[in-house]
Biopython code that builds the backbone (N, CA, C, O; Angstrom):
import numpy as np
from Bio.PDB.StructureBuilder import StructureBuilder

atoms = [
    (1, "MET", "N", (262.125, 98.405, 67.281)),
    (1, "MET", "CA", (262.953, 99.538, 67.586)),
    (1, "MET", "C", (263.504, 99.335, 68.996)),
    (1, "MET", "O", (262.771, 98.969, 69.916)),
    (2, "ILE", "N", (264.774, 99.572, 69.147)),
    (2, "ILE", "CA", (265.456, 99.379, 70.420)),
    (2, "ILE", "C", (266.212, 100.649, 70.775)),
    (2, "ILE", "O", (266.940, 101.200, 69.950)),
    (3, "ALA", "N", (266.034, 101.110, 72.011)),
    (3, "ALA", "CA", (266.856, 102.198, 72.541)),
    (3, "ALA", "C", (268.058, 101.527, 73.201)),
    (3, "ALA", "O", (267.898, 100.579, 73.970)),
    (4, "TYR", "N", (269.242, 102.009, 72.907)),
    (4, "TYR", "CA", (270.458, 101.322, 73.353)),
    (4, "TYR", "C", (271.484, 102.333, 73.825)),
    (4, "TYR", "O", (271.771, 103.313, 73.138)),
    (5, "ARG", "N", (272.026, 102.087, 74.993)),
    (5, "ARG", "CA", (273.156, 102.869, 75.491)),
    (5, "ARG", "C", (274.261, 101.860, 75.787)),
    (5, "ARG", "O", (274.152, 101.051, 76.709)),
    (6, "ARG", "N", (275.317, 101.920, 74.998)),
    (6, "ARG", "CA", (276.405, 100.949, 75.064)),
    (6, "ARG", "C", (276.930, 100.765, 76.484)),
    (6, "ARG", "O", (277.249, 101.732, 77.175)),
    (7, "GLY", "N", (277.011, 99.517, 76.900)),
    (7, "GLY", "CA", (277.555, 99.175, 78.204)),
    (7, "GLY", "C", (276.602, 99.390, 79.361)),
    (7, "GLY", "O", (276.953, 99.112, 80.508)),
    (8, "GLU", "N", (275.396, 99.884, 79.082)),
    (8, "GLU", "CA", (274.463, 100.167, 80.163)),
    (8, "GLU", "C", (273.173, 99.374, 80.031)),
    (8, "GLU", "O", (272.892, 98.497, 80.849)),
    (9, "ARG", "N", (272.382, 99.681, 78.996)),
    (9, "ARG", "CA", (271.109, 98.982, 78.870)),
    (9, "ARG", "C", (270.550, 99.097, 77.467)),
    (9, "ARG", "O", (270.938, 99.959, 76.677)),
    (10, "SER", "N", (269.621, 98.192, 77.188)),
    (10, "SER", "CA", (268.836, 98.212, 75.961)),
    (10, "SER", "C", (267.375, 98.132, 76.359)),
    (10, "SER", "O", (267.017, 97.418, 77.296)),
    (11, "VAL", "N", (266.536, 98.862, 75.650)),
    (11, "VAL", "CA", (265.107, 98.843, 75.916)),
    (11, "VAL", "C", (264.387, 98.591, 74.597)),
    (11, "VAL", "O", (264.498, 99.375, 73.655)),
    (12, "PHE", "N", (263.641, 97.473, 74.544)),
    (12, "PHE", "CA", (262.833, 97.190, 73.368)),
    (12, "PHE", "C", (261.621, 98.105, 73.426)),
    (12, "PHE", "O", (260.867, 98.083, 74.399)),
    (13, "LEU", "N", (261.432, 98.904, 72.394)),
    (13, "LEU", "CA", (260.364, 99.893, 72.391)),
    (13, "LEU", "C", (259.158, 99.471, 71.555)),
    (13, "LEU", "O", (258.016, 99.605, 71.995)),
    (14, "PHE", "N", (259.412, 98.964, 70.352)),
    (14, "PHE", "CA", (258.321, 98.760, 69.413)),
    (14, "PHE", "C", (258.760, 97.805, 68.321)),
    (14, "PHE", "O", (259.907, 97.840, 67.877)),
    (15, "GLY", "N", (257.856, 96.964, 67.897)),
    (15, "GLY", "CA", (258.147, 96.067, 66.789)),
    (15, "GLY", "C", (256.899, 95.841, 65.950)),
    (15, "GLY", "O", (255.776, 95.954, 66.441)),
    (16, "PHE", "N", (257.108, 95.525, 64.700)),
    (16, "PHE", "CA", (255.987, 95.229, 63.820)),
    (16, "PHE", "C", (256.474, 94.353, 62.676)),
    (16, "PHE", "O", (257.647, 94.379, 62.301)),
    (17, "ALA", "N", (255.556, 93.589, 62.140)),
    (17, "ALA", "CA", (255.870, 92.741, 60.995)),
    (17, "ALA", "C", (255.943, 93.611, 59.749)),
    (17, "ALA", "O", (255.050, 94.420, 59.499)),
    (18, "LYS", "N", (256.987, 93.450, 58.979)),
    (18, "LYS", "CA", (257.135, 94.241, 57.755)),
    (18, "LYS", "C", (256.007, 93.937, 56.762)),
    (18, "LYS", "O", (255.748, 94.731, 55.858)),
    (19, "SER", "N", (255.348, 92.806, 56.924)),
    (19, "SER", "CA", (254.220, 92.494, 56.045)),
    (19, "SER", "C", (252.976, 93.302, 56.426)),
    (19, "SER", "O", (252.034, 93.409, 55.640)),
    (20, "GLU", "N", (252.980, 93.877, 57.651)),
    (20, "GLU", "CA", (251.829, 94.649, 58.116)),
    (20, "GLU", "C", (251.966, 96.145, 57.849)),
    (20, "GLU", "O", (250.965, 96.840, 57.674)),
    (21, "ARG", "N", (253.185, 96.633, 57.818)),
    (21, "ARG", "CA", (253.410, 98.050, 57.520)),
    (21, "ARG", "C", (254.830, 98.224, 57.013)),
    (21, "ARG", "O", (255.715, 97.430, 57.334)),
    (22, "ALA", "N", (255.040, 99.253, 56.230)),
    (22, "ALA", "CA", (256.344, 99.454, 55.600)),
    (22, "ALA", "C", (257.363, 100.012, 56.580)),
    (22, "ALA", "O", (258.483, 99.508, 56.666)),
    (23, "ASN", "N", (256.984, 101.048, 57.319)),
    (23, "ASN", "CA", (257.945, 101.692, 58.189)),
    (23, "ASN", "C", (257.222, 102.687, 59.086)),
    (23, "ASN", "O", (256.009, 102.864, 58.974)),
    (24, "LEU", "N", (257.965, 103.334, 59.974)),
    (24, "LEU", "CA", (257.419, 104.415, 60.786)),
    (24, "LEU", "C", (257.485, 105.712, 59.996)),
    (24, "LEU", "O", (258.408, 105.919, 59.208)),
    (25, "ASP", "N", (256.504, 106.583, 60.208)),
    (25, "ASP", "CA", (256.625, 107.891, 59.581)),
    (25, "ASP", "C", (257.490, 108.778, 60.479)),
    (25, "ASP", "O", (257.843, 108.374, 61.587)),
    (26, "ASP", "N", (257.829, 109.963, 60.021)),
    (26, "ASP", "CA", (258.750, 110.851, 60.749)),
    (26, "ASP", "C", (258.228, 111.206, 62.142)),
    (26, "ASP", "O", (259.005, 111.276, 63.095)),
    (27, "ARG", "N", (256.925, 111.428, 62.263)),
    (27, "ARG", "CA", (256.332, 111.784, 63.555)),
    (27, "ARG", "C", (256.441, 110.616, 64.538)),
    (27, "ARG", "O", (256.813, 110.798, 65.698)),
    (28, "GLU", "N", (256.110, 109.413, 64.055)),
    (28, "GLU", "CA", (256.203, 108.235, 64.917)),
    (28, "GLU", "C", (257.650, 107.997, 65.355)),
    (28, "GLU", "O", (257.910, 107.707, 66.522)),
    (29, "LEU", "N", (258.576, 108.119, 64.426)),
    (29, "LEU", "CA", (259.983, 107.927, 64.754)),
    (29, "LEU", "C", (260.425, 108.905, 65.831)),
    (29, "LEU", "O", (261.094, 108.510, 66.786)),
    (30, "ALA", "N", (260.063, 110.166, 65.692)),
    (30, "ALA", "CA", (260.438, 111.176, 66.686)),
    (30, "ALA", "C", (259.835, 110.850, 68.055)),
    (30, "ALA", "O", (260.492, 111.023, 69.082)),
    (31, "GLU", "N", (258.596, 110.382, 68.067)),
    (31, "GLU", "CA", (257.960, 110.019, 69.338)),
    (31, "GLU", "C", (258.672, 108.849, 70.006)),
    (31, "GLU", "O", (258.931, 108.886, 71.208)),
    (32, "TRP", "N", (258.987, 107.814, 69.236)),
    (32, "TRP", "CA", (259.680, 106.654, 69.806)),
    (32, "TRP", "C", (261.094, 107.010, 70.255)),
    (32, "TRP", "O", (261.578, 106.477, 71.254)),
    (33, "GLN", "N", (261.758, 107.902, 69.529)),
    (33, "GLN", "CA", (263.087, 108.341, 69.952)),
    (33, "GLN", "C", (263.013, 109.062, 71.293)),
    (33, "GLN", "O", (263.874, 108.862, 72.150)),
    (34, "GLN", "N", (262.000, 109.892, 71.484)),
    (34, "GLN", "CA", (261.836, 110.597, 72.755)),
    (34, "GLN", "C", (261.535, 109.608, 73.890)),
    (34, "GLN", "O", (262.075, 109.737, 74.989)),
    (35, "ILE", "N", (260.691, 108.645, 73.624)),
    (35, "ILE", "CA", (260.382, 107.625, 74.629)),
    (35, "ILE", "C", (261.651, 106.858, 74.984)),
    (35, "ILE", "O", (261.913, 106.599, 76.159)),
    (36, "GLY", "N", (262.430, 106.499, 73.985)),
    (36, "GLY", "CA", (263.686, 105.786, 74.230)),
    (36, "GLY", "C", (264.642, 106.596, 75.078)),
    (36, "GLY", "O", (265.248, 106.058, 76.005)),
    (37, "ARG", "N", (264.792, 107.881, 74.783)),
    (37, "ARG", "CA", (265.665, 108.742, 75.591)),
    (37, "ARG", "C", (265.176, 108.793, 77.040)),
    (37, "ARG", "O", (265.978, 108.799, 77.974)),
    (38, "SER", "N", (263.862, 108.829, 77.215)),
    (38, "SER", "CA", (263.300, 108.862, 78.574)),
    (38, "SER", "C", (263.653, 107.594, 79.347)),
    (38, "SER", "O", (264.081, 107.662, 80.499)),
    (39, "TYR", "N", (263.473, 106.452, 78.715)),
    (39, "TYR", "CA", (263.798, 105.195, 79.396)),
    (39, "TYR", "C", (265.291, 105.072, 79.675)),
    (39, "TYR", "O", (265.682, 104.617, 80.750)),
    (40, "LEU", "N", (266.121, 105.467, 78.732)),
    (40, "LEU", "CA", (267.565, 105.381, 78.941)),
    (40, "LEU", "C", (268.034, 106.350, 80.019)),
    (40, "LEU", "O", (269.081, 106.134, 80.628)),
    (41, "GLY", "N", (267.282, 107.402, 80.258)),
    (41, "GLY", "CA", (267.644, 108.385, 81.270)),
    (41, "GLY", "C", (267.231, 108.018, 82.683)),
    (41, "GLY", "O", (267.618, 108.699, 83.633)),
    (42, "LEU", "N", (266.450, 106.952, 82.841)),
    (42, "LEU", "CA", (266.021, 106.556, 84.182)),
    (42, "LEU", "C", (267.192, 106.038, 85.007)),
    (42, "LEU", "O", (268.070, 105.349, 84.487)),
    (43, "ASP", "N", (267.201, 106.370, 86.285)),
    (43, "ASP", "CA", (268.182, 105.785, 87.194)),
    (43, "ASP", "C", (267.642, 104.438, 87.683)),
    (43, "ASP", "O", (266.549, 104.034, 87.285)),
    (44, "ASP", "N", (268.388, 103.744, 88.535)),
    (44, "ASP", "CA", (267.972, 102.423, 89.006)),
    (44, "ASP", "C", (266.617, 102.454, 89.700)),
    (44, "ASP", "O", (265.803, 101.550, 89.513)),
    (45, "CYS", "N", (266.372, 103.482, 90.495)),
    (45, "CYS", "CA", (265.095, 103.602, 91.195)),
    (45, "CYS", "C", (263.953, 103.783, 90.192)),
    (45, "CYS", "O", (262.893, 103.176, 90.339)),
    (46, "GLY", "N", (264.169, 104.603, 89.190)),
    (46, "GLY", "CA", (263.157, 104.818, 88.159)),
    (46, "GLY", "C", (262.853, 103.551, 87.377)),
    (46, "GLY", "O", (261.699, 103.256, 87.068)),
    (47, "LEU", "N", (263.917, 102.798, 87.060)),
    (47, "LEU", "CA", (263.721, 101.522, 86.370)),
    (47, "LEU", "C", (262.956, 100.541, 87.247)),
    (47, "LEU", "O", (262.031, 99.876, 86.779)),
    (48, "ASP", "N", (263.338, 100.450, 88.515)),
    (48, "ASP", "CA", (262.647, 99.553, 89.442)),
    (48, "ASP", "C", (261.164, 99.904, 89.539)),
    (48, "ASP", "O", (260.313, 99.015, 89.566)),
    (49, "THR", "N", (260.859, 101.191, 89.590)),
    (49, "THR", "CA", (259.470, 101.637, 89.666)),
    (49, "THR", "C", (258.715, 101.267, 88.394)),
    (49, "THR", "O", (257.600, 100.750, 88.465)),
    (50, "ALA", "N", (259.312, 101.527, 87.231)),
    (50, "ALA", "CA", (258.665, 101.210, 85.963)),
    (50, "ALA", "C", (258.404, 99.709, 85.841)),
    (50, "ALA", "O", (257.375, 99.299, 85.304)),
    (51, "ILE", "N", (259.319, 98.903, 86.331)),
    (51, "ILE", "CA", (259.132, 97.451, 86.312)),
    (51, "ILE", "C", (258.033, 97.053, 87.289)),
    (51, "ILE", "O", (257.190, 96.217, 86.962)),
    (52, "ALA", "N", (258.030, 97.639, 88.481)),
    (52, "ALA", "CA", (257.045, 97.299, 89.508)),
    (52, "ALA", "C", (255.618, 97.614, 89.073)),
    (52, "ALA", "O", (254.695, 96.869, 89.401)),
    (53, "ILE", "N", (255.427, 98.713, 88.335)),
    (53, "ILE", "CA", (254.068, 99.075, 87.921)),
    (53, "ILE", "C", (253.684, 98.490, 86.562)),
    (53, "ILE", "O", (252.570, 98.701, 86.081)),
    (54, "GLY", "N", (254.611, 97.757, 85.948)),
    (54, "GLY", "CA", (254.299, 97.069, 84.706)),
    (54, "GLY", "C", (254.521, 97.869, 83.437)),
    (54, "GLY", "O", (254.141, 97.425, 82.354)),
    (55, "THR", "N", (255.130, 99.040, 83.550)),
    (55, "THR", "CA", (255.438, 99.837, 82.368)),
    (55, "THR", "C", (256.562, 99.188, 81.570)),
    (55, "THR", "O", (256.556, 99.214, 80.340)),
    (56, "LEU", "N", (257.526, 98.607, 82.279)),
    (56, "LEU", "CA", (258.636, 97.877, 81.673)),
    (56, "LEU", "C", (258.651, 96.458, 82.211)),
    (56, "LEU", "O", (258.154, 96.180, 83.302)),
    (57, "MET", "N", (259.229, 95.571, 81.423)),
    (57, "MET", "CA", (259.437, 94.205, 81.863)),
    (57, "MET", "C", (260.920, 93.888, 81.662)),
    (57, "MET", "O", (261.456, 94.056, 80.567)),
    (58, "GLU", "N", (261.567, 93.433, 82.719)),
    (58, "GLU", "CA", (262.994, 93.113, 82.619)),
    (58, "GLU", "C", (263.167, 91.730, 82.022)),
    (58, "GLU", "O", (262.498, 90.774, 82.415)),
    (59, "VAL", "N", (264.078, 91.643, 81.066)),
    (59, "VAL", "CA", (264.406, 90.382, 80.422)),
    (59, "VAL", "C", (265.896, 90.169, 80.576)),
    (59, "VAL", "O", (266.695, 90.993, 80.132)),
    (60, "SER", "N", (266.273, 89.071, 81.200)),
    (60, "SER", "CA", (267.694, 88.759, 81.389)),
    (60, "SER", "C", (268.193, 87.954, 80.197)),
    (60, "SER", "O", (267.446, 87.185, 79.592)),
    (61, "TYR", "N", (269.453, 88.142, 79.873)),
    (61, "TYR", "CA", (270.050, 87.420, 78.768)),
    (61, "TYR", "C", (271.452, 87.009, 79.141)),
    (61, "TYR", "O", (272.238, 87.822, 79.628)),
    (62, "GLY", "N", (271.767, 85.753, 78.916)),
    (62, "GLY", "CA", (273.113, 85.268, 79.097)),
    (62, "GLY", "C", (273.540, 85.053, 80.538)),
    (62, "GLY", "O", (274.719, 84.817, 80.805)),
    (63, "GLU", "N", (272.613, 85.131, 81.454)),
    (63, "GLU", "CA", (272.948, 84.889, 82.855)),
    (63, "GLU", "C", (272.703, 83.422, 83.180)),
    (63, "GLU", "O", (271.661, 82.862, 82.839)),
    (64, "ALA", "N", (273.664, 82.817, 83.835)),
    (64, "ALA", "CA", (273.529, 81.411, 84.206)),
    (64, "ALA", "C", (272.508, 81.286, 85.331)),
    (64, "ALA", "O", (272.505, 82.049, 86.297)),
    (65, "GLU", "N", (271.633, 80.280, 85.163)),
    (65, "GLU", "CA", (270.661, 80.011, 86.232)),
    (65, "GLU", "C", (271.289, 79.110, 87.263)),
    (65, "GLU", "O", (271.996, 78.155, 86.939)),
    (66, "GLU", "N", (271.015, 79.433, 88.523)),
    (66, "GLU", "CA", (271.516, 78.582, 89.592)),
    (66, "GLU", "C", (270.537, 77.450, 89.802)),
    (66, "GLU", "O", (269.324, 77.652, 89.754)),
    (67, "GLY", "N", (271.062, 76.258, 90.036)),
    (67, "GLY", "CA", (270.140, 75.135, 90.141)),
    (67, "GLY", "C", (270.460, 74.237, 91.196)),
    (67, "GLY", "O", (269.761, 73.244, 91.394)),
]
sb = StructureBuilder()
sb.init_structure("model")
sb.init_model(0)
sb.init_chain("A")
sb.init_seg("    ")
for serial, (resi, resn, name, xyz) in enumerate(atoms, 1):
    if name == "N":
        sb.init_residue(resn, " ", resi, " ")
    sb.init_atom(name, np.array(xyz, "f"), 0.0, 1.0, " ", f" {name:<3s}", serial, name[0])
structure = sb.get_structure()
């Protein structure tokens, strides 16, 4: 499950193998949606704090490495 705000950010929230479970139930879905809204609502300082304390991990994609 990914929380996504177009042009701003994506946050990977939760994943599972379909061989291990069929799907999320309504309660779980609502909880993950609320968590996603919370993460998408963070400003830069909030994101930096969440990354610093290990709640979130930043993953870069498509950026050229300098060498």
